[in-house]
ZAMARGU-4260 file (C-alpha; in steps of 0.2 Angstrom, whole numbers, plus 5000, padded with zeros to 4 digits):
<rodrens>
0) 4965/5712/5546 | 4974/5722/5532 | 4991/5717/5540 | 4986/5699/5539 | 4981/5700/5521
5) 4997/5709/5517 | 5007/5695/5526 | 4997/5682/5516 | 5000/5691/5500 | 5019/5693/5503
10) 5020/5674/5507 | 5011/5669/5492 | 5021/5681/5481 | 5037/5674/5489 | 5032/5656/5486
15) 5027/5660/5468 | 5044/5668/5465 | 5053/5654/5473 | 5044/5641/5462 | 5046/5652/5446
20) 5064/5655/5449 | 5067/5637/5453 | 5060/5629/5437 | 5061/5644/5426 | 5067/5638/5409
25) 5066/5620/5414 | 5058/5609/5401 | 5047/5601/5414 | 5037/5616/5415 | 5031/5614/5397
30) 5020/5599/5402 | 5017/5601/5420 | 5010/5615/5431 | 5021/5617/5447 | 5012/5620/5463
35) 5017/5623/5481 | 5032/5616/5490 | 5027/5601/5501 | 5042/5591/5506 | 5060/5587/5503
40) 5070/5571/5500 | 5084/5562/5492 | 5103/5562/5498 | 5104/5575/5511 | 5086/5580/5507
45) 5093/5590/5493 | 5078/5588/5482 | 5063/5600/5485 | 5047/5592/5482 | 5032/5601/5474
50) 5015/5596/5470 | 5009/5598/5452 | 4998/5592/5438 | 5000/5587/5420 | 4993/5601/5409
55) 4986/5589/5396 | 4977/5576/5407 | 4976/5585/5424 | 4985/5570/5432 | 4992/5574/5449
60) 5011/5572/5450 | 5025/5577/5462 | 5039/5588/5455 | 5057/5585/5462 | 5068/5600/5459
65) 5086/5602/5464 | 5092/5621/5463 | 5110/5623/5458 | 5112/5638/5469 | 5113/5627/5484
70) 5130/5621/5478 | 5137/5638/5473 | 5149/5637/5488 | 5158/5623/5480 | 5171/5623/5466
75) 5166/5619/5448 | 5173/5602/5448 | 5164/5598/5464 | 5148/5606/5457 | 5149/5594/5442
80) 5153/5580/5454 | 5137/5583/5464 | 5126/5586/5448 | 5133/5570/5440 | 5129/5560/5456
85) 5111/5566/5457 | 5108/5564/5439 | 5115/5546/5440 | 5103/5542/5454 | 5088/5548/5445
90) 5092/5539/5429 | 5094/5523/5438 | 5077/5526/5447 | 5069/5529/5430 | 5076/5513/5422
95) 5069/5502/5437 | 5051/5498/5438 | 5043/5490/5454 | 5029/5494/5465 | 5041/5496/5480
100) 5051/5509/5470 | 5046/5527/5467 | 5038/5528/5450 | 5045/5541/5438 | 5032/5550/5427
105) 5044/5561/5418 | 5063/5559/5416 | 5076/5571/5423 | 5077/5588/5414 | 5091/5600/5416
110) 5091/5618/5414 | 5104/5632/5419 | 5097/5634/5436 | 5090/5617/5441 | 5087/5599/5439
115) 5069/5592/5439 | 5059/5576/5436 | 5042/5571/5440 | 5035/5556/5449 | 5019/5549/5456
120) 5010/5560/5469 | 5021/5561/5485 | 5016/5566/5503 | 5034/5567/5511 | 5050/5558/5514
125) 5052/5547/5529 | 5065/5559/5535 | 5052/5573/5535 | 5040/5562/5545 | 5053/5558/5558
130) 5056/5576/5561 | 5070/5581/5549 | 5065/5598/5542 | 5080/5603/5531 | 5074/5610/5515
135) 5056/5611/5520 | 5045/5626/5517 | 5042/5638/5532 | 5031/5638/5541 | 5031/5619/5542
140) 5015/5611/5534 | 5004/5605/5548 | 5000/5589/5539 | 5019/5585/5541 | 5021/5593/5558
145) 5007/5583/5566 | 5010/5567/5556 | 5013/5552/5568 | 5016/5534/5561 | 5004/5521/5567
150) 5010/5503/5571 | 5002/5496/5556 | 5011/5509/5545 | 5027/5505/5553 | 5025/5486/5550
155) 5019/5487/5533 | 5032/5501/5528 | 5046/5490/5534 | 5038/5475/5524 | 5037/5486/5509
160) 5056/5491/5510 | 5061/5473/5513 | 5051/5468/5497 | 5060/5482/5488 | 5077/5476/5493
165) 5072/5458/5489 | 5068/5464/5471 | 5085/5474/5470 | 5095/5460/5477 | 5087/5445/5469
170) 5081/5452/5452 | 5092/5467/5448 | 5107/5460/5457 | 5110/5477/5464 | 5115/5485/5481
175) 5106/5501/5485 | 5121/5508/5495 | 5112/5522/5504 | 5096/5516/5511 | 5091/5529/5524
180) 5075/5539/5529 | 5080/5553/5516 | 5078/5540/5502 | 5062/5532/5508 | 5047/5541/5501
185) 5029/5540/5507 | 5017/5543/5492 | 4999/5550/5493 | 4992/5533/5497 | 5004/5530/5511
190) 5015/5517/5503 | 5034/5517/5506 | 5044/5519/5491 | 5063/5518/5488 | 5073/5531/5479
195) 5091/5538/5479 | 5101/5527/5469 | 5115/5539/5468 | 5127/5526/5476 | 5119/5510/5470
200) 5131/5496/5465 | 5127/5483/5452 | 5134/5466/5452 | 5150/5463/5441 | 5144/5446/5436
205) 5125/5447/5436 | 5123/5430/5427 | 5132/5421/5441 | 5123/5413/5456 | 5134/5423/5468
210) 5135/5441/5463 | 5150/5451/5467 | 5150/5470/5471 | 5164/5482/5471 | 5163/5498/5481
215) 5173/5514/5481 | 5184/5519/5496 | 5177/5532/5507 | 5184/5550/5502 | 5182/5562/5517
220) 5187/5576/5505 | 5172/5574/5494 | 5157/5585/5496 | 5143/5577/5508 | 5131/5575/5493
225) 5144/5564/5484 | 5145/5552/5499 | 5132/5541/5507 | 5124/5544/5524 | 5138/5536/5536
230) 5125/5534/5550 | 5116/5521/5540 | 5131/5513/5532 | 5137/5496/5536 | 5154/5495/5545
235) 5162/5485/5531 | 5160/5500/5519 | 5172/5510/5529 | 5183/5497/5537 | 5186/5484/5524
240) 5179/5493/5508 | 5168/5479/5504 | 5149/5477/5502 | 5136/5465/5497 | 5117/5463/5499
245) 5120/5461/5518 | 5126/5479/5519 | 5109/5485/5513 | 5101/5474/5527 | 5112/5482/5540
250) 5105/5499/5534 | 5087/5492/5536 | 5091/5487/5554 | 5096/5505/5557 | 5081/5512/5548
255) 5070/5500/5559 | 5079/5507/5575 | 5076/5525/5569 | 5057/5522/5566 | 5054/5516/5583
260) 5066/5529/5591 | 5059/5545/5584 | 5071/5546/5569 | 5087/5543/5579 | 5100/5531/5572
265) 5109/5518/5582 | 5125/5528/5583 | 5131/5546/5580 | 5145/5547/5567 | 5158/5561/5567
270) 5160/5564/5549 | 5177/5572/5551 | 5184/5556/5560 | 5174/5543/5551 | 5187/5529/5553
275) 5188/5532/5572 | 5170/5533/5574 | 5167/5517/5565 | 5180/5507/5575 | 5171/5513/5591
280) 5155/5508/5583 | 5161/5491/5579 | 5166/5487/5597 | 5149/5493/5603 | 5140/5482/5591
285) 5150/5467/5596 | 5144/5469/5614 | 5127/5477/5611 | 5118/5484/5626 | 5101/5476/5627
290) 5093/5493/5631 | 5098/5499/5614 | 5084/5490/5606 | 5071/5492/5620 | 5059/5502/5609
295) 5058/5490/5595 | 5043/5478/5597 | 5048/5462/5606 | 5042/5450/5592 | 5055/5458/5580
300) 5068/5464/5592 | 5079/5448/5589 | 5079/5450/5570 | 5084/5468/5572 | 5099/5463/5583
305) 5104/5451/5569 | 5102/5464/5556 | 5114/5475/5566 | 5127/5461/5568 | 5145/5465/5564
310) 5146/5449/5554 | 5137/5451/5537 | 5133/5432/5536 | 5123/5433/5552 | 5111/5446/5545
315) 5095/5439/5537 | 5092/5443/5519 | 5077/5453/5512 | 5067/5438/5507 | 5068/5431/5524
320) 5063/5447/5532 | 5047/5447/5522 | 5042/5431/5529 | 5043/5436/5548 | 5028/5433/5559
325) 5030/5451/5564 | 5022/5456/5547 | 5008/5444/5548 | 4997/5457/5557 | 4979/5458/5550
330) 4982/5476/5545 | 4998/5474/5536 | 4991/5458/5527 | 4976/5468/5521 | 4987/5482/5515
335) 4998/5469/5506 | 4983/5461/5498 | 4977/5478/5491 | 4994/5480/5483 | 4993/5464/5474
340) 4975/5466/5468 | 4979/5468/5450 | 4985/5450/5451 | 4969/5443/5457 | 4953/5438/5447
345) 4936/5444/5450 | 4931/5429/5461 | 4946/5431/5473 | 4943/5450/5474 | 4924/5448/5478
350) 4928/5436/5492 | 4941/5448/5499 | 4929/5463/5498 | 4915/5453/5507 | 4927/5451/5522
355) 4934/5468/5522 | 4921/5476/5532 | 4927/5466/5547 | 4944/5473/5545 | 4941/5491/5542
360) 4936/5496/5560 | 4953/5489/5566 | 4963/5501/5555 | 4968/5519/5558 | 4957/5532/5549
365) 4971/5539/5539 | 4977/5522/5533 | 4959/5518/5528 | 4956/5535/5519 | 4973/5537/5510
370) 4978/5519/5508 | 4963/5508/5506 | 4950/5520/5499 | 4959/5524/5483 | 4961/5506/5480
375) 4943/5503/5482 | 4937/5517/5471 | 4948/5512/5457 | 4937/5496/5456 | 4922/5506/5451
380) 4928/5505/5433 | 4924/5486/5434 | 4904/5486/5434 | 4904/5468/5440 | 4914/5472/5456
385) 4904/5488/5461 | 4892/5478/5471 | 4906/5471/5482 | 4916/5487/5483 | 4902/5499/5487
390) 4898/5493/5504 | 4916/5496/5510 | 4916/5513/5502 | 4900/5518/5511 | 4907/5511/5527
395) 4922/5522/5525 | 4911/5537/5521 | 4903/5535/5538 | 4919/5539/5547 | 4924/5553/5536
400) 4920/5571/5539 | 4908/5580/5526 | 4923/5589/5518 | 4933/5573/5516 | 4917/5564/5509
405) 4915/5578/5496 | 4933/5579/5492 | 4938/5560/5492 | 4922/5550/5489 | 4908/5559/5481
410) 4917/5562/5464 | 4919/5543/5462 | 4901/5539/5468 | 4892/5551/5455 | 4895/5539/5441
415) 4889/5524/5451 | 4873/5533/5456 | 4868/5533/5437 | 4874/5515/5433 | 4860/5504/5426
420) 4870/5491/5417 | 4872/5476/5420 | 4854/5475/5427 | 4858/5462/5440 | 4873/5473/5447
425) 4862/5489/5445 | 4849/5481/5456 | 4861/5477/5469 | 4868/5494/5469 | 4851/5501/5471
430) 4848/5490/5487 | 4865/5495/5494 | 4862/5514/5491 | 4845/5513/5498 | 4851/5505/5514
435) 4863/5520/5516 | 4852/5533/5510 | 4853/5543/5527 | 4872/5544/5525 | 4870/5550/5507
440) 4857/5563/5511 | 4867/5569/5526 | 4884/5572/5518 | 4880/5575/5500 | 4878/5593/5495
445) 4860/5599/5490 | 4864/5600/5471 | 4871/5583/5471 | 4856/5576/5480 | 4844/5584/5468
450) 4854/5579/5452 | 4860/5562/5457 | 4853/5554/5474 | 4835/5557/5472 | 4834/5552/5454
455) 4841/5535/5460 | 4827/5534/5473 | 4814/5538/5460 | 4822/5524/5449 | 4820/5512/5463
460) 4802/5516/5465 | 4799/5512/5447 | 4810/5497/5447 | 4803/5480/5441 | 4810/5471/5456
465) 4797/5470/5470 | 4811/5468/5482 | 4819/5484/5478 | 4802/5493/5478 | 4798/5486/5495
470) 4815/5491/5502 | 4813/5508/5495 | 4796/5511/5502 | 4802/5504/5519 | 4817/5516/5521
475) 4809/5532/5513 | 4802/5537/5530 | 4819/5536/5538 | 4826/5550/5528 | 4810/5559/5523
480) 4815/5574/5534 | 4831/5576/5524 | 4821/5578/5507 | 4816/5596/5502 | 4798/5599/5502
485) 4796/5603/5483 | 4805/5586/5478 | 4794/5576/5490 | 4778/5584/5484 | 4781/5585/5466
490) 4792/5569/5463 | 4792/5557/5477 | 4773/5556/5483 | 4767/5554/5465 | 4778/5539/5462
495) 4773/5531/5478 | 4755/5533/5474 | 4758/5526/5456 | 4768/5511/5464 | 4753/5508/5475
500) 4740/5509/5461 | 4749/5500/5447 | 4758/5485/5457 | 4751/5468/5457 | 4760/5464/5473
505) 4750/5465/5489 | 4766/5469/5499 | 4771/5484/5488 | 4753/5491/5490 | 4753/5489/5509
510) 4771/5496/5510 | 4765/5511/5500 | 4751/5515/5512 | 4762/5512/5527 | 4775/5524/5519
515) 4763/5537/5515 | 4756/5536/5533 | 4774/5538/5540 | 4778/5553/5530 | 4762/5563/5533
520) 4770/5573/5546 | 4781/5581/5534 | 4767/5586/5522 | 4756/5601/5524 | 4737/5600/5529
525) 4729/5604/5512 | 4741/5594/5502 | 4736/5579/5512 | 4717/5583/5510 | 4718/5587/5492
530) 4730/5573/5486 | 4732/5559/5499 | 4715/5557/5505 | 4706/5557/5488 | 4719/5544/5482
535) 4714/5532/5495 | 4697/5530/5487 | 4705/5525/5470 | 4714/5509/5478 | 4705/5495/5469
540) 4709/5480/5481 | 4700/5476/5497 | 4712/5465/5506 | 4712/5467/5525 | 4729/5473/5525
545) 4725/5486/5512 | 4710/5492/5521 | 4719/5493/5537 | 4732/5503/5529 | 4719/5515/5522
550) 4711/5516/5540 | 4729/5520/5547 | 4731/5535/5535 | 4714/5542/5539 | 4717/5539/5558
555) 4734/5547/5557 | 4728/5562/5547 | 4713/5564/5559 | 4722/5563/5575 | 4738/5572/5570
560) 4740/5589/5579 | 4746/5598/5563 | 4735/5590/5550 | 4717/5586/5555 | 4702/5584/5544
565) 4688/5598/5543 | 4671/5592/5548 | 4664/5596/5530 | 4677/5583/5523 | 4672/5571/5537
570) 4654/5572/5533 | 4654/5572/5514 | 4669/5561/5510 | 4678/5552/5524 | 4665/5545/5534
575) 4655/5538/5519 | 4671/5530/5513 | 4675/5522/5530 | 4658/5516/5533 | 4658/5507/5516
580) 4675/5499/5520 | 4670/5494/5538 | 4657/5482/5532 | 4668/5473/5520 | 4667/5454/5522
585) 4686/5451/5523 | 4688/5460/5539 | 4688/5451/5555 | 4680/5456/5572 | 4696/5466/5578
590) 4698/5475/5562 | 4680/5479/5561 | 4681/5486/5579 | 4696/5496/5574 | 4686/5504/5560
595) 4671/5508/5572 | 4683/5516/5584 | 4689/5528/5571 | 4672/5531/5564 | 4665/5535/5582
600) 4679/5547/5585 | 4676/5556/5569 | 4657/5557/5573 | 4661/5564/5590 | 4672/5577/5585
605) 4661/5582/5570 | 4646/5583/5582 | 4656/5593/5595 | 4663/5606/5582 | 4646/5609/5574
610) 4637/5610/5590 | 4650/5623/5596 | 4647/5632/5580 | 4628/5632/5582 | 4630/5637/5601
615) 4640/5652/5596 | 4628/5657/5582 | 4613/5655/5595 | 4623/5666/5607 | 4625/5679/5594
620) 4606/5678/5590 | 4601/5680/5608 | 4613/5696/5609 | 4605/5703/5594 | 4587/5699/5601
625) 4591/5708/5617 | 4596/5723/5607 | 4579/5723/5599 | 4570/5722/5615 | 4580/5736/5623
630) 4576/5747/5607 | 4558/5744/5602 | 4559/5756/5588 | 4570/5745/5578 | 4555/5733/5574
635) 4546/5746/5564 | 4562/5750/5555 | 4565/5732/5551 | 4547/5730/5544 | 4552/5743/5532
640) 4569/5737/5528 | 4568/5721/5516 | 4586/5718/5519 | 4582/5713/5537 | 4570/5700/5532
645) 4582/5686/5536 | 4585/5693/5553 | 4566/5695/5556 | 4564/5677/5552 | 4578/5672/5565
650) 4569/5682/5578 | 4553/5672/5575 | 4561/5655/5573 | 4576/5657/5584 | 4587/5642/5581
655) 4573/5631/5575 | 4568/5629/5557 | 4551/5627/5549 | 4552/5608/5552 | 4556/5609/5571
660) 4574/5605/5568 | 4590/5615/5572 | 4595/5626/5558 | 4613/5632/5560 | 4615/5638/5542
665) 4610/5656/5546 | 4625/5668/5543 | 4628/5681/5556 | 4639/5691/5543 | 4623/5697/5535
670) 4615/5705/5550 | 4614/5724/5548 | 4620/5735/5561 | 4605/5741/5570 | 4613/5753/5581
675) 4621/5764/5567 | 4606/5775/5561 | 4607/5790/5551 | 4597/5806/5555 | 4584/5803/5542
680) 4581/5785/5548 | 4579/5791/5566 | 4566/5804/5560 | 4556/5791/5551 | 4557/5779/5565
685) 4550/5793/5577 | 4536/5797/5565 | 4531/5778/5564 | 4531/5776/5583 | 4519/5791/5584
690) 4507/5784/5571 | 4508/5767/5580 | 4503/5776/5597 | 4488/5784/5588 | 4482/5768/5582
695) 4483/5760/5599 | 4473/5773/5606 | 4459/5772/5593 | 4443/5764/5598 | 4437/5749/5588
700) 4422/5750/5577 | 4406/5742/5584 | 4398/5729/5573 | 4382/5733/5563 | 4366/5729/5572
705) 4356/5714/5567 | 4338/5718/5563 | 4329/5704/5571 | 4321/5705/5588 | 4328/5718/5600
710) 4331/5706/5615 | 4341/5695/5603 | 4351/5709/5597 | 4356/5715/5614 | 4363/5698/5619
715) 4372/5696/5603 | 4379/5714/5604 | 4385/5710/5622 | 4393/5694/5616 | 4401/5702/5601
720) 4407/5717/5610 | 4415/5707/5623 | 4424/5696/5610 | 4429/5711/5600 | 4435/5720/5616
725) 4446/5705/5620 | 4453/5704/5603 | 4457/5723/5603 | 4466/5723/5619 | 4476/5707/5614
730) 4480/5715/5598 | 4485/5731/5606 | 4497/5721/5617 | 4504/5713/5602 | 4506/5730/5593
735) 4515/5737/5609 | 4529/5724/5606 | 4526/5715/5622 | 4538/5700/5626 | 4532/5684/5617
740) 4531/5668/5627 | 4540/5653/5620 | 4531/5643/5607 | 4520/5629/5612 | 4529/5613/5612
745) 4525/5602/5597 | 4519/5617/5586 | 4528/5628/5574 | 4525/5646/5576 | 4532/5659/5564
750) 4528/5677/5561 | 4535/5693/5554 | 4529/5710/5552 | 4519/5714/5537 | 4522/5731/5529
755) 4504/5733/5522 | 4486/5727/5524 | 4483/5708/5524 | 4479/5701/5507 | 4467/5687/5504
760) 4466/5676/5489 | 4465/5684/5473 | 4473/5700/5480 | 4458/5706/5490 | 4461/5716/5506
765) 4456/5707/5522 | 4448/5718/5536 | 4453/5715/5553 | 4437/5722/5561 | 4445/5738/5567
770) 4453/5748/5554 | 4453/5741/5536 | 4468/5751/5531 | 4478/5746/5546 | 4491/5732/5543
775) 4496/5720/5557 | 4507/5705/5559 | 4501/5689/5551 | 4509/5672/5552 | 4507/5654/5549
780) 4502/5642/5563 | 4499/5624/5562 | 4505/5606/5565 | 4518/5603/5552 | 4511/5617/5541
785) 4522/5626/5528 | 4518/5642/5519 | 4514/5639/5501 | 4523/5648/5487 | 4540/5647/5478
790) 4550/5653/5493 | 4549/5654/5512 | 4549/5672/5513 | 4538/5676/5498 | 4526/5663/5504
795) 4525/5671/5521 | 4523/5688/5514 | 4508/5685/5502 | 4499/5669/5508 | 4490/5666/5525
800) 4484/5649/5528 | 4470/5648/5541 | 4468/5633/5553 | 4456/5620/5547 | 4443/5617/5560
805) 4435/5605/5548 | 4450/5592/5552 | 4440/5587/5567 | 4426/5580/5556 | 4437/5573/5542
810) 4429/5558/5534 | 4411/5563/5536 | 4400/5572/5524 | 4387/5578/5536 | 4383/5596/5538
815) 4391/5606/5553 | 4383/5601/5569 | 4380/5618/5578 | 4370/5610/5592 | 4384/5613/5604
820) 4381/5631/5604 | 4363/5630/5610 | 4369/5631/5628 | 4375/5649/5624 | 4358/5655/5618
825) 4340/5653/5623 | 4330/5641/5612 | 4319/5656/5606 | 4335/5666/5600 | 4342/5664/5583
830) 4359/5658/5581 | 4373/5670/5576 | 4387/5664/5565 | 4404/5670/5567 | 4404/5679/5550
835) 4391/5690/5557 | 4403/5697/5570 | 4413/5707/5558 | 4408/5723/5548 | 4393/5720/5537
840) 4396/5722/5519 | 4385/5731/5507 | 4371/5721/5499 | 4377/5713/5483 | 4395/5714/5487
845) 4405/5697/5487 | 4416/5699/5502 | 4430/5686/5505 | 4423/5682/5522 | 4406/5677/5515
850) 4414/5667/5501 | 4425/5658/5512 | 4412/5652/5524 | 4406/5638/5513 | 4401/5620/5517
855) 4412/5609/5527 | 4416/5598/5513 | 4421/5612/5501 | 4432/5620/5515 | 4440/5604/5518
860) 4444/5602/5500 | 4451/5619/5498 | 4462/5617/5514 | 4468/5601/5508 | 4474/5608/5491
865) 4482/5624/5498 | 4488/5620/5516 | 4496/5603/5514 | 4511/5601/5526 | 4528/5595/5521
870) 4523/5577/5525 | 4509/5577/5513 | 4495/5576/5526 | 4482/5589/5527 | 4486/5603/5539
875) 4475/5607/5554 | 4474/5613/5571 | 4476/5602/5586 | 4469/5607/5603 | 4485/5615/5609
880) 4487/5624/5592 | 4469/5632/5593 | 4471/5650/5596 | 4455/5650/5605 | 4461/5637/5617
885) 4475/5647/5626 | 4471/5666/5627 | 4490/5670/5629 | 4493/5665/5612 | 4485/5681/5606
890) 4500/5690/5613 | 4511/5682/5600 | 4513/5690/5583 | 4507/5674/5575 | 4490/5676/5583
895) 4484/5686/5567 | 4482/5670/5558 | 4466/5667/5567 | 4458/5678/5554 | 4458/5665/5541
900) 4454/5666/5523 | 4448/5648/5520 | 4433/5646/5531 | 4429/5638/5547 | 4421/5621/5550
905) 4412/5621/5566 | 4414/5606/5578 | 4407/5601/5595 | 4423/5608/5604 | 4420/5626/5599
910) 4408/5628/5613 | 4421/5623/5626 | 4433/5635/5618 | 4421/5649/5619 | 4417/5644/5637
915) 4435/5645/5642 | 4437/5662/5633 | 4421/5670/5640 | 4417/5660/5656
</rodrens>
């Protein structure tokens, strides 16, 4: 790597030294920067050609340099002769101005070491292109080494030389005298230009119709640079020392032969025996071998033979050559028209530019880029012509590489991106650019896209022309993948939304929705949910096309794999909007069906997702419940842990809420970790279990004896004892944490552990008949009952609603009918009310039990005011909800609710209940 760098450094140093030494001290260097050595040309290719720039304007030029050290081998008078000849040729070229002659930008300057002058930018000489490498840099530049002339270039080049000769012969009355490949220069755009007027001969009588030319006799002793190239010289120069305009036409014929024969002239000339060589050449031309011109195209072969005729009068003149059918080629004609554009008006130019796209594909790329493109971009200074020129420039840009596009086209396009005047031309320019937007975004660098291209797109979205807005909205999706995300989110989308809301054109509004729908895939999910979907509800119009566009965006977002809509948004925002749109009267049947298909899909997915969530939650609850069953001690711990009240309620309700509907709002994140107990908690749990075991083994208290007759007391005691024993055994089973059966269908059962004694109204403790200080589970049972109080948990913990047996007799004001109990007692035995089964209170005390057993009407009124369900109807027990109807209900934690606080209204069905219980 280091060796390569050293080699490069030495090469650059050598080239710089050569350039510096060549032009050092020359006045040309005061105004021009001299660059690298690119080519050679002039008589004997003695002029070195460098590229350069003008210091003041940065204009590109070519610097021709002749180094005097090349002629050091000659004597002084010969050196002076050579220098004078070269200076004469440059001075003559400087005086002449024509498109077919090389244009001089700065006249000849002489210094001690060199001659130098500046011209228009040059590529190379025709001699270099045809393989003549004298005085060229080493290594040979690849653009010259690989350069091959195309047919259209050869045709048009010969036409240009013919036009240049026609100008010299007809207008200037001058014979060039040394027309050869060394004196034909190809400029940067590919045009062929004539130079090398060192041996030019002017007419001695320019005012006369027939000009006369006098030429010098050939001097073989003169230096080669003081003589024309004999291989391209007409025979009459040497043999008869005469010349005229036909002599230049002979030279043109030899140049034509060299172009089609890889740079070879018709004959080789021995410069040391020039006369002998020309005599032999004259004989060969008189009897020309047909194979000599085989490589020249057939349509011009006859004219080439005439140009090489020995007799000057037979040769066609330059004006006749320009009119040959051979030059009527479409490519040559096109190039010729470009060279004469400055003579055309805008109407003629516009017509030509309209037809140009048909011709461009037929031309070689090099010709298009270096010959046609500069002519097109030069028209950008004429605003009225830009709409006609721009399509051709963009067509050329498609065939260019990115590097060529950035170097040759983009600098001229940047001002056009910003052009806004005149308005009509500006609108046409926007349309053209929008149609080629993919090309611009693909080949334009990111900085230029951000600074020039995208602002033009934004301007099109805000344009007053509906046509431009429609076109812009239609093509934005085609290049949306090429726009960077910040620009799309912050600049493009807001303008599309604004165009949709502010326009009065239905087409623009619909195209805005279609545009948004097509570019959804390039946006992220939450941007669509936060910015695009809410925007749809702001659209004011309700035309069917607009509604279908809105539906399309919802549908694309909903079904797109990357986007999607969360079920919360579906339920709260999307579906309500879609349902309201679906019943619009402007929709036809098919459009309505399209709405309903999307709505059903959304509902189905929302149902599936939420059902899956609830199933997963239910599974977690079941796993949690199974852990509680396997470790009974956790119940007492939960009873003392208020933080677990939510989990206790879930254990009772399962996945069913207080209204009998699924409730999936319970959060599993708040469930405590019941398996991770500290040592202190384990000790407390063991102590509580021990106390619970003692309570289960304790015998229930017998009710106080009733004073009336002994026989009656005996039967009553037997009945009461049997009832209490059954209740005690069932309560013992409940306290032992036995498995609870599923709730009875149609009823709502809820229960949770109560950490203290059950409290009645006004805060009075309620005795359970066994141990007044012992707490037990209480609950709420009923059809459609809901605990009273400000909150669900607080209401359950403080208030116990008893079943209203009086509901069976609602609507009557009669006293309770107790006749149904007669079958249980003999006629002579007094009846025993249920309130006598509990412990007898001291005389004078006002117990809750006694106060609560009032009249049926009062009890019903109290229940109606305190135990009304959510539907507003009075709460009450049905047959299945009656705790006395099904004995197994006592095993549930909610069975404690049978110890009511609001009184019992007897009915005829109570006897049947007791029969089912006691047989």
